[in-house]
DOLUMBA-243395 format. One record per residue: residue number from 1; residue in three letters; x, y, z of N, C-alpha, C, O in turn. Coordinates in Angstrom, 1 decimal, always signed. Layout:
N
{semi=NUM; marke=ala; n.X=X; n.Y=Y; n.Z=Z; ca.X=X; ca.Y=Y; ca.Z=Z; c.X=X; c.Y=Y; c.Z=Z; o.X=X; o.Y=Y; o.Z=Z}
...
# end
This chain:
69
{semi=1; marke=met; n.X=-13.1; n.Y=+12.8; n.Z=-5.3; ca.X=-11.6; ca.Y=+12.7; ca.Z=-5.3; c.X=-11.4; c.Y=+11.1; c.Z=-5.0; o.X=-10.3; o.Y=+10.7; o.Z=-5.1}
{semi=2; marke=phe; n.X=-12.3; n.Y=+10.4; n.Z=-4.6; ca.X=-11.6; ca.Y=+8.8; ca.Z=-4.5; c.X=-12.1; c.Y=+8.0; c.Z=-6.2; o.X=-11.6; o.Y=+7.0; o.Z=-6.7}
{semi=3; marke=ile; n.X=-13.1; n.Y=+8.7; n.Z=-6.6; ca.X=-13.2; ca.Y=+8.3; ca.Z=-8.1; c.X=-11.5; c.Y=+8.3; c.Z=-8.8; o.X=-11.0; o.Y=+7.3; o.Z=-9.4}
{semi=4; marke=phe; n.X=-11.0; n.Y=+9.7; n.Z=-8.4; ca.X=-9.8; ca.Y=+9.6; ca.Z=-9.3; c.X=-8.9; c.Y=+8.2; c.Z=-8.3; o.X=-8.3; o.Y=+7.6; o.Z=-9.2}
{semi=5; marke=val; n.X=-8.9; n.Y=+7.9; n.Z=-7.6; ca.X=-8.0; ca.Y=+7.0; ca.Z=-6.8; c.X=-8.2; c.Y=+5.5; c.Z=-7.8; o.X=-7.5; o.Y=+4.9; o.Z=-8.5}
{semi=6; marke=ile; n.X=-9.4; n.Y=+5.4; n.Z=-7.3; ca.X=-9.7; ca.Y=+3.9; ca.Z=-7.8; c.X=-9.6; c.Y=+3.8; c.Z=-8.8; o.X=-9.4; o.Y=+2.6; o.Z=-9.2}
{semi=7; marke=ile; n.X=-9.7; n.Y=+4.9; n.Z=-10.2; ca.X=-9.5; ca.Y=+5.0; ca.Z=-11.8; c.X=-8.0; c.Y=+4.9; c.Z=-11.8; o.X=-7.5; o.Y=+4.1; o.Z=-12.6}
{semi=8; marke=gly; n.X=-7.3; n.Y=+5.8; n.Z=-10.9; ca.X=-5.7; ca.Y=+5.6; ca.Z=-10.6; c.X=-5.3; c.Y=+3.8; c.Z=-10.7; o.X=-5.1; o.Y=+3.2; o.Z=-11.7}
{semi=9; marke=tyr; n.X=-5.3; n.Y=+3.6; n.Z=-9.6; ca.X=-5.0; ca.Y=+2.2; ca.Z=-9.3; c.X=-5.3; c.Y=+1.0; c.Z=-10.0; o.X=-4.4; o.Y=+0.1; o.Z=-10.0}
{semi=10; marke=ala; n.X=-6.8; n.Y=+0.9; n.Z=-10.9; ca.X=-6.9; ca.Y=+0.3; ca.Z=-12.0; c.X=-5.9; c.Y=+0.1; c.Z=-13.0; o.X=-5.6; o.Y=-1.0; o.Z=-13.6}
{semi=11; marke=leu; n.X=-5.5; n.Y=+1.4; n.Z=-13.0; ca.X=-4.4; ca.Y=+1.1; ca.Z=-14.6; c.X=-3.4; c.Y=+0.7; c.Z=-14.2; o.X=-2.7; o.Y=-0.1; o.Z=-14.9}
{semi=12; marke=leu; n.X=-2.9; n.Y=+1.2; n.Z=-12.7; ca.X=-1.9; ca.Y=+1.0; ca.Z=-12.3; c.X=-1.8; c.Y=-0.6; c.Z=-11.8; o.X=-0.7; o.Y=-1.0; o.Z=-11.5}
{semi=13; marke=gly; n.X=-2.9; n.Y=-1.4; n.Z=-11.7; ca.X=-3.3; ca.Y=-2.8; ca.Z=-11.5; c.X=-2.8; c.Y=-3.6; c.Z=-13.0; o.X=-2.1; o.Y=-4.7; o.Z=-13.0}
{semi=14; marke=ile; n.X=-3.4; n.Y=-2.8; n.Z=-14.2; ca.X=-3.1; ca.Y=-3.7; ca.Z=-15.4; c.X=-2.0; c.Y=-3.2; c.Z=-16.1; o.X=-1.7; o.Y=-3.6; o.Z=-17.2}
{semi=15; marke=tyr; n.X=-1.2; n.Y=-2.2; n.Z=-15.5; ca.X=+0.3; ca.Y=-2.0; ca.Z=-16.0; c.X=+1.2; c.Y=-2.8; c.Z=-15.0; o.X=+2.4; o.Y=-3.0; o.Z=-15.4}
{semi=16; marke=glu; n.X=+0.9; n.Y=-3.3; n.Z=-13.8; ca.X=+1.9; ca.Y=-3.9; ca.Z=-13.0; c.X=+1.4; c.Y=-5.3; c.Z=-12.9; o.X=+2.2; o.Y=-6.2; o.Z=-12.7}
{semi=17; marke=phe; n.X=+0.2; n.Y=-5.6; n.Z=-13.0; ca.X=-0.2; ca.Y=-7.1; ca.Z=-12.4; c.X=+0.1; c.Y=-8.0; c.Z=-14.0; o.X=+0.7; o.Y=-9.1; o.Z=-14.2}
{semi=18; marke=val; n.X=-0.6; n.Y=-7.4; n.Z=-14.9; ca.X=-0.9; ca.Y=-8.5; ca.Z=-15.8; c.X=+0.4; c.Y=-8.9; c.Z=-16.5; o.X=+0.4; o.Y=-10.1; o.Z=-16.8}
{semi=19; marke=pro; n.X=+1.6; n.Y=-8.1; n.Z=-16.8; ca.X=+2.8; ca.Y=-9.0; ca.Z=-16.9; c.X=+3.2; c.Y=-10.0; c.Z=-16.1; o.X=+3.9; o.Y=-11.0; o.Z=-16.4}
{semi=20; marke=leu; n.X=+2.5; n.Y=-9.7; n.Z=-14.8; ca.X=+3.5; ca.Y=-10.5; ca.Z=-13.9; c.X=+2.7; c.Y=-11.7; c.Z=-13.9; o.X=+3.2; o.Y=-12.8; o.Z=-13.8}
{semi=21; marke=tyr; n.X=+1.1; n.Y=-11.6; n.Z=-14.0; ca.X=+0.7; ca.Y=-12.7; ca.Z=-14.2; c.X=+0.6; c.Y=-13.8; c.Z=-15.3; o.X=+0.3; o.Y=-15.0; o.Z=-15.1}
{semi=22; marke=lys; n.X=+0.9; n.Y=-13.0; n.Z=-16.6; ca.X=+1.2; ca.Y=-13.7; ca.Z=-17.5; c.X=+2.7; c.Y=-14.6; c.Z=-17.8; o.X=+2.8; o.Y=-15.7; o.Z=-18.4}
{semi=23; marke=gln; n.X=+3.7; n.Y=-13.8; n.Z=-17.0; ca.X=+5.3; ca.Y=-14.7; ca.Z=-17.2; c.X=+5.0; c.Y=-15.4; c.Z=-15.8; o.X=+6.0; o.Y=-16.1; o.Z=-15.5}
{semi=24; marke=lys; n.X=+4.1; n.Y=-15.5; n.Z=-15.0; ca.X=+3.8; ca.Y=-16.9; ca.Z=-13.9; c.X=+4.8; c.Y=-16.4; c.Z=-13.0; o.X=+5.6; o.Y=-17.3; o.Z=-12.8}
{semi=25; marke=lys; n.X=+5.2; n.Y=-15.3; n.Z=-12.2; ca.X=+6.1; ca.Y=-14.9; ca.Z=-11.5; c.X=+5.2; c.Y=-14.6; c.Z=-10.3; o.X=+5.0; o.Y=-13.5; o.Z=-9.8}
{semi=26; marke=trp; n.X=+4.7; n.Y=-15.7; n.Z=-9.9; ca.X=+3.9; ca.Y=-15.3; ca.Z=-8.2; c.X=+4.2; c.Y=-15.0; c.Z=-7.4; o.X=+3.4; o.Y=-14.8; o.Z=-6.5}
{semi=27; marke=lys; n.X=+5.6; n.Y=-14.9; n.Z=-6.9; ca.X=+6.1; ca.Y=-14.2; ca.Z=-5.9; c.X=+5.9; c.Y=-12.9; c.Z=-6.1; o.X=+4.9; o.Y=-12.4; o.Z=-5.5}
{semi=28; marke=glu; n.X=+6.8; n.Y=-12.0; n.Z=-7.1; ca.X=+6.9; ca.Y=-10.9; ca.Z=-7.2; c.X=+4.9; c.Y=-10.3; c.Z=-7.6; o.X=+4.5; o.Y=-9.2; o.Z=-7.4}
{semi=29; marke=phe; n.X=+4.3; n.Y=-11.3; n.Z=-8.2; ca.X=+3.0; ca.Y=-10.5; ca.Z=-8.2; c.X=+2.4; c.Y=-10.6; c.Z=-6.2; o.X=+2.0; o.Y=-9.6; o.Z=-5.6}
{semi=30; marke=tyr; n.X=+2.5; n.Y=-11.9; n.Z=-5.6; ca.X=+1.9; ca.Y=-11.7; ca.Z=-4.6; c.X=+2.4; c.Y=-10.5; c.Z=-3.9; o.X=+1.6; o.Y=-9.7; o.Z=-3.3}
{semi=31; marke=val; n.X=+3.9; n.Y=-10.4; n.Z=-3.9; ca.X=+4.2; ca.Y=-9.1; ca.Z=-3.0; c.X=+4.1; c.Y=-7.9; c.Z=-3.3; o.X=+4.1; o.Y=-7.0; o.Z=-2.4}
{semi=32; marke=asn; n.X=+3.8; n.Y=-7.6; n.Z=-4.8; ca.X=+3.0; ca.Y=-6.1; ca.Z=-5.1; c.X=+1.8; c.Y=-6.4; c.Z=-4.9; o.X=+1.5; o.Y=-5.7; o.Z=-4.0}
{semi=33; marke=leu; n.X=+0.7; n.Y=-7.1; n.Z=-5.2; ca.X=-0.6; ca.Y=-7.2; ca.Z=-4.7; c.X=-0.1; c.Y=-6.6; c.Z=-3.3; o.X=+0.1; o.Y=-5.4; o.Z=-3.1}
{semi=34; marke=val; n.X=+0.0; n.Y=-7.5; n.Z=-2.3; ca.X=-0.1; ca.Y=-6.9; ca.Z=-1.3; c.X=+0.3; c.Y=-5.4; c.Z=-0.7; o.X=-0.2; o.Y=-4.9; o.Z=+0.3}
{semi=35; marke=leu; n.X=+1.4; n.Y=-4.8; n.Z=-1.6; ca.X=+1.9; ca.Y=-3.7; ca.Z=-1.5; c.X=+0.6; c.Y=-2.5; c.Z=-2.0; o.X=+0.2; o.Y=-1.4; o.Z=-1.5}
{semi=36; marke=thr; n.X=+0.3; n.Y=-3.2; n.Z=-2.9; ca.X=-0.4; ca.Y=-2.1; ca.Z=-3.4; c.X=-1.8; c.Y=-1.9; c.Z=-3.0; o.X=-2.5; o.Y=-0.9; o.Z=-3.1}
{semi=37; marke=leu; n.X=-2.2; n.Y=-3.5; n.Z=-2.3; ca.X=-4.0; ca.Y=-3.4; ca.Z=-1.5; c.X=-3.3; c.Y=-1.9; c.Z=-0.4; o.X=-3.6; o.Y=-0.7; o.Z=-0.4}
{semi=38; marke=ile; n.X=-2.3; n.Y=-2.4; n.Z=+0.3; ca.X=-2.1; ca.Y=-1.4; ca.Z=+1.4; c.X=-2.2; c.Y=+0.1; c.Z=+1.0; o.X=-2.8; o.Y=+1.2; o.Z=+1.3}
{semi=39; marke=ser; n.X=-1.6; n.Y=-0.3; n.Z=+0.3; ca.X=-1.4; ca.Y=+1.5; ca.Z=-0.4; c.X=-2.7; c.Y=+1.8; c.Z=-0.8; o.X=-3.0; o.Y=+2.9; o.Z=-0.2}
{semi=40; marke=phe; n.X=-3.6; n.Y=+1.4; n.Z=-1.5; ca.X=-4.7; ca.Y=+1.4; ca.Z=-2.3; c.X=-5.6; c.Y=+1.9; c.Z=-1.0; o.X=-6.0; o.Y=+3.1; o.Z=-1.0}
{semi=41; marke=ile; n.X=-5.9; n.Y=+0.8; n.Z=+0.4; ca.X=-6.5; ca.Y=+1.1; ca.Z=+1.2; c.X=-6.5; c.Y=+2.5; c.Z=+2.1; o.X=-7.5; o.Y=+2.9; o.Z=+2.7}
{semi=42; marke=met; n.X=-4.8; n.Y=+3.2; n.Z=+2.2; ca.X=-4.3; ca.Y=+4.3; ca.Z=+2.9; c.X=-5.0; c.Y=+5.5; c.Z=+1.8; o.X=-5.8; o.Y=+6.3; o.Z=+2.3}
{semi=43; marke=ala; n.X=-4.5; n.Y=+5.5; n.Z=+0.4; ca.X=-5.3; ca.Y=+6.3; ca.Z=-0.1; c.X=-6.7; c.Y=+6.6; c.Z=-0.5; o.X=-6.8; o.Y=+7.7; o.Z=-0.9}
{semi=44; marke=phe; n.X=-7.7; n.Y=+5.9; n.Z=-0.6; ca.X=-8.6; ca.Y=+5.8; ca.Z=-0.4; c.X=-9.6; c.Y=+6.2; c.Z=+0.7; o.X=-10.8; o.Y=+6.5; o.Z=+0.6}
{semi=45; marke=leu; n.X=-8.5; n.Y=+5.9; n.Z=+2.1; ca.X=-9.1; ca.Y=+6.5; ca.Z=+3.1; c.X=-8.8; c.Y=+8.1; c.Z=+3.1; o.X=-9.7; o.Y=+8.9; o.Z=+3.4}
{semi=46; marke=ile; n.X=-7.4; n.Y=+8.4; n.Z=+2.7; ca.X=-7.7; ca.Y=+9.8; ca.Z=+2.8; c.X=-7.9; c.Y=+10.3; c.Z=+2.0; o.X=-7.2; o.Y=+11.3; o.Z=+1.8}
{semi=47; marke=ser; n.X=-8.7; n.Y=+10.1; n.Z=+1.1; ca.X=-9.4; ca.Y=+10.4; ca.Z=-0.3; c.X=-10.8; c.Y=+11.1; c.Z=+0.3; o.X=-11.3; o.Y=+12.2; o.Z=+0.2}
{semi=48; marke=ile; n.X=-11.3; n.Y=+9.9; n.Z=+1.2; ca.X=-12.8; ca.Y=+10.4; ca.Z=+1.7; c.X=-12.4; c.Y=+11.2; c.Z=+3.1; o.X=-13.3; o.Y=+11.2; o.Z=+3.9}
{semi=49; marke=asn; n.X=-11.4; n.Y=+11.7; n.Z=+3.5; ca.X=-11.1; ca.Y=+12.8; ca.Z=+4.1; c.X=-11.9; c.Y=+11.9; c.Z=+6.0; o.X=-12.8; o.Y=+12.4; o.Z=+6.7}
{semi=50; marke=val; n.X=-11.0; n.Y=+10.4; n.Z=+6.1; ca.X=-10.5; ca.Y=+9.7; ca.Z=+7.3; c.X=-9.5; c.Y=+10.3; c.Z=+7.8; o.X=-8.6; o.Y=+10.3; o.Z=+7.1}
{semi=51; marke=lys; n.X=-9.3; n.Y=+11.0; n.Z=+9.3; ca.X=-8.1; ca.Y=+11.1; ca.Z=+10.0; c.X=-6.9; c.Y=+9.5; c.Z=+10.0; o.X=-7.2; o.Y=+8.5; o.Z=+10.5}
{semi=52; marke=ile; n.X=-5.7; n.Y=+9.7; n.Z=+9.3; ca.X=-5.0; ca.Y=+8.3; ca.Z=+9.7; c.X=-4.1; c.Y=+8.8; c.Z=+10.4; o.X=-3.1; o.Y=+9.3; o.Z=+9.9}
{semi=53; marke=pro; n.X=-4.3; n.Y=+8.7; n.Z=+12.1; ca.X=-2.7; ca.Y=+8.3; ca.Z=+12.8; c.X=-1.4; c.Y=+8.6; c.Z=+12.4; o.X=-1.1; o.Y=+8.2; o.Z=+11.2}
{semi=54; marke=ser; n.X=-0.6; n.Y=+9.1; n.Z=+12.8; ca.X=+0.8; ca.Y=+9.2; ca.Z=+12.3; c.X=+1.5; c.Y=+7.9; c.Z=+13.0; o.X=+1.1; o.Y=+7.6; o.Z=+14.1}
{semi=55; marke=pro; n.X=+2.5; n.Y=+7.3; n.Z=+12.2; ca.X=+3.2; ca.Y=+6.1; ca.Z=+12.9; c.X=+4.3; c.Y=+6.6; c.Z=+13.2; o.X=+5.3; o.Y=+6.0; o.Z=+12.7}
{semi=56; marke=ala; n.X=+4.6; n.Y=+7.3; n.Z=+13.8; ca.X=+6.0; ca.Y=+7.9; ca.Z=+14.2; c.X=+6.2; c.Y=+7.6; c.Z=+15.8; o.X=+7.3; o.Y=+7.3; o.Z=+16.4}
{semi=57; marke=lys; n.X=+4.8; n.Y=+7.7; n.Z=+16.2; ca.X=+5.0; ca.Y=+7.4; ca.Z=+18.1; c.X=+5.6; c.Y=+5.8; c.Z=+18.4; o.X=+6.4; o.Y=+5.3; o.Z=+19.1}
{semi=58; marke=leu; n.X=+4.6; n.Y=+5.4; n.Z=+17.3; ca.X=+4.5; ca.Y=+3.9; ca.Z=+17.6; c.X=+6.3; c.Y=+3.3; c.Z=+16.9; o.X=+7.1; o.Y=+2.8; o.Z=+17.7}
{semi=59; marke=ile; n.X=+6.7; n.Y=+3.7; n.Z=+15.6; ca.X=+8.3; ca.Y=+3.5; ca.Z=+15.4; c.X=+8.9; c.Y=+4.1; c.Z=+16.5; o.X=+9.9; o.Y=+3.4; o.Z=+16.9}
{semi=60; marke=gly; n.X=+8.7; n.Y=+4.9; n.Z=+17.0; ca.X=+9.6; ca.Y=+5.4; ca.Z=+18.1; c.X=+9.7; c.Y=+4.4; c.Z=+19.6; o.X=+10.6; o.Y=+4.2; o.Z=+20.4}
{semi=61; marke=lys; n.X=+8.5; n.Y=+3.9; n.Z=+19.4; ca.X=+8.6; ca.Y=+2.7; ca.Z=+21.0; c.X=+9.7; c.Y=+1.7; c.Z=+20.5; o.X=+10.8; o.Y=+1.5; o.Z=+21.0}
{semi=62; marke=val; n.X=+8.9; n.Y=+1.1; n.Z=+19.4; ca.X=+9.8; ca.Y=+0.2; ca.Z=+18.9; c.X=+11.1; c.Y=+0.0; c.Z=+18.8; o.X=+11.7; o.Y=-1.1; o.Z=+19.1}
{semi=63; marke=ile; n.X=+11.8; n.Y=+1.5; n.Z=+18.0; ca.X=+13.4; ca.Y=+1.5; ca.Z=+18.0; c.X=+13.9; c.Y=+1.9; c.Z=+19.8; o.X=+15.0; o.Y=+1.4; o.Z=+20.2}
{semi=64; marke=thr; n.X=+13.1; n.Y=+2.6; n.Z=+20.6; ca.X=+13.4; ca.Y=+2.4; ca.Z=+21.9; c.X=+13.5; c.Y=+0.7; c.Z=+22.4; o.X=+14.4; o.Y=+0.0; o.Z=+22.8}
{semi=65; marke=leu; n.X=+12.7; n.Y=+0.6; n.Z=+22.2; ca.X=+12.6; ca.Y=-1.1; ca.Z=+22.5; c.X=+13.4; c.Y=-2.0; c.Z=+22.5; o.X=+13.6; o.Y=-2.8; o.Z=+23.5}
{semi=66; marke=leu; n.X=+14.2; n.Y=-2.1; n.Z=+20.8; ca.X=+14.9; ca.Y=-2.7; ca.Z=+20.6; c.X=+16.1; c.Y=-2.0; c.Z=+20.5; o.X=+16.8; o.Y=-2.6; o.Z=+19.8}
{semi=67; marke=thr; n.X=+16.8; n.Y=-1.0; n.Z=+21.0; ca.X=+18.2; ca.Y=-0.5; ca.Z=+21.2; c.X=+17.9; c.Y=-0.3; c.Z=+22.7; o.X=+18.9; o.Y=-0.8; o.Z=+23.3}
{semi=68; marke=gly; n.X=+17.3; n.Y=+0.1; n.Z=+23.5; ca.X=+17.1; ca.Y=+0.0; ca.Z=+24.9; c.X=+17.4; c.Y=+1.6; c.Z=+25.3; o.X=+17.3; o.Y=+1.9; o.Z=+26.5}
{semi=69; marke=lys; n.X=+17.7; n.Y=+2.6; n.Z=+24.4; ca.X=+17.5; ca.Y=+3.8; ca.Z=+24.7; c.X=+16.4; c.Y=+4.5; c.Z=+25.0; o.X=+16.4; o.Y=+5.7; o.Z=+25.2}
# end
């Protein structure tokens, strides 16, 4: 299954990153790169059956901290 993830992200990278690189849109290129890397890591870990904890509890704690409720 992880082979499909790697192939999919390689195709996505060619489609997304090459035009940004050629047009020298560096800010968009790097933002897109960081977000794609985070997404790729999560997809790869899920494809090899690594249990990823839900961020819901952490988000709830941050909201409680910010709002004080």
